C-alpha positions in Angstrom: -220.1 177.6 -105.5 -216.8 177.4 -104.3 -214.6 180.3 -102.9 -212.4 180.6 -105.6 -215.2 180.4 -108.6 -217.0 183.1 -106.4 -214.0 185.1 -106.4 -213.3 185.1 -110.3 -216.9 185.4 -111.0 -216.9 189.0 -108.6 -213.8 190.1 -110.3 -215.0 189.5 -113.6 -218.1 191.5 -112.8 -216.2 194.4 -110.9 -214.0 194.4 -114.5 -217.4 194.8 -116.5 -218.3 197.4 -113.8 -215.3 199.1 -114.7 -216.6 199.6 -118.8 -219.7 201.1 -117.6 -222.2 197.8 -117.1 -224.9 198.3 -114.6 -226.1 194.7 -114.7 -222.6 193.9 -113.5 -222.9 196.6 -110.4 -226.4 194.7 -109.5 -224.7 191.3 -109.4 -221.8 192.9 -107.3 -224.2 194.2 -104.8 -226.3 191.1 -104.5 -223.3 189.1 -104.0 -221.8 191.5 -101.3 -224.5 194.1 -99.9 -225.1 191.6 -96.8 -221.7 191.3 -96.1 -220.7 195.2 -96.4 -223.5 196.2 -94.9 -222.7 193.9 -91.8 -219.3 195.7 -91.8 -220.9 198.8 -91.9 -223.4 198.5 -89.0 -220.4 196.9 -86.5 -218.3 200.2 -87.0 -221.9 202.5 -86.9 -224.0 200.7 -84.3 -226.9 202.6 -86.2 -229.1 200.7 -89.1 -229.8 204.2 -91.0 -226.4 205.0 -90.7 -225.1 201.8 -92.0 -227.7 202.0 -95.0 -226.6 205.2 -95.7 -222.8 204.3 -96.2 -223.6 200.9 -97.9 -225.1 203.4 -101.0 -222.0 205.7 -100.6 -220.1 202.2 -100.9 -221.7 201.1 -104.3 -221.5 204.7 -105.6 -217.7 204.3 -105.3 -217.5 201.2 -106.5 -219.5 202.1 -109.8 -217.0 205.3 -110.1 -213.5 203.6 -109.1 -214.2 200.0 -110.2 -211.2 200.4 -112.8 -209.2 201.0 -109.7 -209.4 197.4 -108.4 -206.5 195.2 -109.0 -206.7 191.4 -108.7 -202.9 191.1 -108.0 -203.3 193.2 -104.9 -206.9 191.9 -103.3 -209.3 189.6 -103.5 -212.6 191.5 -104.6 -214.3 190.7 -101.4 -211.6 192.4 -99.4 -211.3 195.3 -101.8 -215.1 195.9 -101.3 -214.7 195.6 -97.4 -211.9 197.9 -97.0 -214.2 200.8 -98.8 -217.1 199.8 -96.8 -214.9 200.1 -93.8 -213.6 203.1 -94.7 -216.4 204.7 -95.5 -217.7 203.6 -92.2 -215.1 205.4 -90.2 -215.0 208.5 -92.2 -218.6 208.9 -91.1 -217.8 208.2 -87.8 -214.9 210.7 -88.1 -217.1 213.6 -89.2 -219.5 213.2 -86.6 -222.2 211.9 -88.5 -222.9 209.2 -85.9 -223.7 210.4 -82.0 -221.4 207.4 -80.6 -220.2 204.2 -80.7 -220.4 201.1 -78.8 -216.9 200.1 -79.5 -213.8 202.1 -80.6 -213.2 201.7 -84.4 -210.3 199.3 -84.0 -212.4 196.7 -82.4 -213.8 196.5 -85.7 -213.8 192.8 -87.5 -211.3 192.1 -89.9 -213.3 190.3 -92.6 -211.4 187.3 -93.9 -211.2 186.6 -97.2 -212.8 183.0 -98.1 -210.4 182.7 -101.2 -207.1 181.1 -100.6 -203.8 183.0 -100.7 -201.8 182.7 -103.3 -199.0 180.8 -101.5 -202.2 178.0 -100.5 -203.0 177.9 -104.0 -199.5 177.2 -105.1 -198.9 174.7 -102.6 -201.8 172.6 -103.6 -201.2 172.9 -107.2 -197.8 171.8 -106.3 -199.0 168.6 -103.7 -201.5 167.9 -106.8 -198.6 167.8 -109.4 -196.7 165.4 -106.9 -199.7 163.4 -106.4 -200.4 162.8 -109.8 -196.7 162.1 -110.8 -196.5 159.6 -108.3 -199.8 158.0 -109.5 -198.0 157.6 -112.9 -195.4 155.7 -111.4 -197.7 152.9 -110.1 -198.7 149.7 -112.2 -201.8 150.8 -114.2 -204.4 148.1 -112.9 -203.2 149.8 -109.0 -203.1 153.6 -110.5 -206.7 153.2 -112.4 -208.5 151.4 -109.6 -207.0 154.1 -106.8 -208.2 156.7 -109.4 -211.7 155.4 -109.2 -211.8 154.4 -105.8 -210.7 157.7 -104.8 -211.1 160.4 -107.3 -214.6 158.6 -108.9 -215.7 157.6 -105.3 -216.5 153.8 -106.9 -216.8 151.3 -104.4 -214.3 148.1 -104.0 -216.9 145.8 -105.2 -217.8 148.0 -108.4 -214.4 148.3 -109.5 -213.7 144.6 -108.9 -216.8 143.6 -110.9 -215.5 146.1 -113.6 -212.4 144.6 -113.9 -213.6 140.9 -113.8 -211.9 140.0 -110.5 -212.5 139.0 -106.8 -213.0 141.6 -104.4 -210.0 140.2 -102.5 -207.7 140.8 -105.4 -208.8 144.3 -105.8 -208.4 145.2 -102.1 -204.9 143.8 -102.7 -204.2 145.6 -105.9 -205.5 149.1 -104.0 -203.5 148.5 -100.9 -200.4 147.5 -102.6 -200.9 150.6 -104.7 -201.4 153.0 -101.8 -198.5 151.5 -100.0 -196.3 152.8 -103.0 -197.9 155.9 -103.3 -197.3 156.7 -100.0 -193.5 155.6 -100.2 -193.4 157.7 -103.4 -194.9 160.9 -101.9 -192.8 160.4 -98.7 -189.7 160.6 -101.3 
């Protein structure tokens, strides 16, 4: 499952948690507990304390899931922030004997979901590519799509089109040259 699909599923589960769905909380737990435990353990350096903090995190998620705003942060970013803050609160309250490293040394967990700007840029590039494909001759466009998007071999394409292999290669080569010129405009 790709990162974007996982992000969407996690966001949907958090919305269901906000509505009191216990099964959705279980799904959120199953998908994120290992990562959130790791965040807590890195800060606390104590397994037992990290387990306690993890329990507090999911209790907090149950109570405050309605506060999750997908437009402000991805689900995992929101959950990691809760775990990190709970662990830091535990250190500050004196619940942990000592830290092996300062709190500032705790790693930020990268968000596996692409940021909005990257997603927008990718969508724009896709639109441009498809627009340029539409400018090609129909046989070149179809051959390029089948070869590069569907994974067909040149031999398969030549057989399907009923043309010699060399002809198919020429169609694709000329089509790619036109496509490159269009994309560089």
